[in-house]
C-alpha positions, 0 to 999 in steps of 0.5 A: 625820271630822266637818264642818269638821274637814278645814278650813282652821288657824284654823276649828274645829267646834266650832260654832254655840255662841251661845245657845240663842235665845228661841224654843227656851228651854222653862221647865222649872218651866212645868207642863202639865194632863195629859189627862182623857178621860171614859168611860162609867160603870156604874151602880152604880160611878157614887156611889163613882167620882164621890166619888173624883174629886171628893176628887181635884178637891179636892187642890191639883194631880196627884201623879203629875204633881207627881212627873212635872215634879219627876222631870224637872226634875231629870233635866234639872238634871242634864244641863245639869250634865254637860254643863257638865263637859264629861261628854259619855257622861253627857249624853248619856244623861241628855239621852236620860232628859230626852226619854223623860218630856217628848218636847216638850223642845225644849231637849234635842233642841237638846243631844242634836243637839250632843252627837252632832255633837260625839261623831261620831255623826251619824245619832243627830244628824241624828235628835235635829234631825230632834224639834227642828226639827218643835218649831222649824221654821225654825231657821238653825243645827239646820238647818245643823247638820242639814245638816252632818250629813246632808254627813257620811252621803253624804246630799249631797242633803240636805245640800244643801237643808237647807244653803243653807236654814239661810244662808238663816235666818241660819245664818251670823251669826257669820264661823266659822261662815258660813265651814264651811257655805260651803264645804259647800255650795261642793262641794255646789254642785260634786257638783249641778252648779250650777258658777257657783253653786260658784265665787261660794262659793268666791270669797270664800275668795280674797278674804281669801287664806284656803284649805287643798289640798282647797279649790283641788281643789274650785275646780280641781272646780268650774271645770272643771264637774267634778260630784265631790268633794274627797275622790272624786278619784284621787291622780293627778287631784287635782295637775292640778285643785289647780293650776288650783285654784290659777290660780282662785286667785290671779285671784280674789284680785286677782292677775289677771297671777300668773293669766295666767302660772299658766294658760298653764303647764296650758294647757302642761301640760294642752293637752286638758283639758276646760273648762280654758279655759272656766274662765279665759274665765269669770273673764276675762269680767266685766274683758275680755270680749273676751280671754274669747272668745277662751277661750271658742273655745279651748276649742270649737277644742281640744274641740268636741263641748263642748256646753255650752262654744259655749253659753256661746261662742254666748250670749258673741258675743250679748251681744256684738252679734256677731249672726252670729258667733252663730247658727251655734254658737246652732244647733247646741247647740239641734240637740244639746241643746235644752233648753239654754236659755242655747243657746236664748237666744243663738239667739232673739236672733240670729235676730231682730236678722239677719233672723228675728225671728218665730222668735225668738220663737218660741224665747224664748217658749219658754223664758220657758214653763219659767222666767218669771223668766229676765231675759235671755229677758225682755232679748231678747224685749223687743228683739225686739219692740221690733225688729218695732213691737210697742211695747206688746210690747216695753214689757210685756217692759222693764217685767219686766225692770224688776221682775227687775233690782230 
């Protein structure tokens, strides 16, 4: 199924149909000098060959080059006409012939990619977009379209890279294109374990009241931190993830009161489901940190071995200044998962605030060795240095925080 077809009514997959940019266009009537490589001449043949060469140079232009250009121009024009008439098989044949005559014709590769994409031949489309992007790098629509094709072929890591890059290069300038790209991006981010980023990608759909069943399942997967795509979820599991997705959708769309009742119903229906309370707490936190913290605590009570939930609880308690409560939670997580940065930050700051500033600073600096731009670690370190009287170090950390926050 073509990328975008599975989405909701009103967004169709015929995308990226804006006029080709000047960067892509090629002057079909321009002529390029053919390369000439000198070769050694036998002494006996030199006068004759030099005479022939002089005669050829005296000609207005190379007949062979003219014939080649005329043949290319003819094929390119016929290809464009076939495309305009929506004769896809003939257009594909003619664009392929044109590229054999002139392999560096960027515009032809672009249309080959679009035509193969429209014909659900994703592997061929990827090949065409590869050629196009070799000739015109940093073109957002082609990069994004290649990403959608990679999604359909199961090359999900490549798809995530290309869709993110395509969006950064402006491929979402048309709202329809942006919606299709962000819908696939949200799924890919969930699969990659970047759950918070995935939830942020889903949020605009809820605000605009756009949904379909697969999108709700995807939102449920992201909220419950399951690294899977909606299409990979079995029928007996879809009901739960869709119901949870509907809860998140209601909250994100602005109906927090309705969402509260919906989440309460899911807590009853799925009392031991992992990360259900964590999801609700995540949604609550920007609006009511205290209620969110209680949801995180309930999650840990239901699943004591849920290390990410315990880390989030510790971090939240630390942000609220409840250092004595955060300390044991953070210490347990660091013992179980030493590389989890938010637990290291929570532990480092809590240690510094409860009397062990030296160990706290060591932990925070260890985070910054691996992640120099971690704002929360710099904030915690600035507070730790200020507490221990290291004023210059504290000032330096504050300046770093201001720079990172820009």
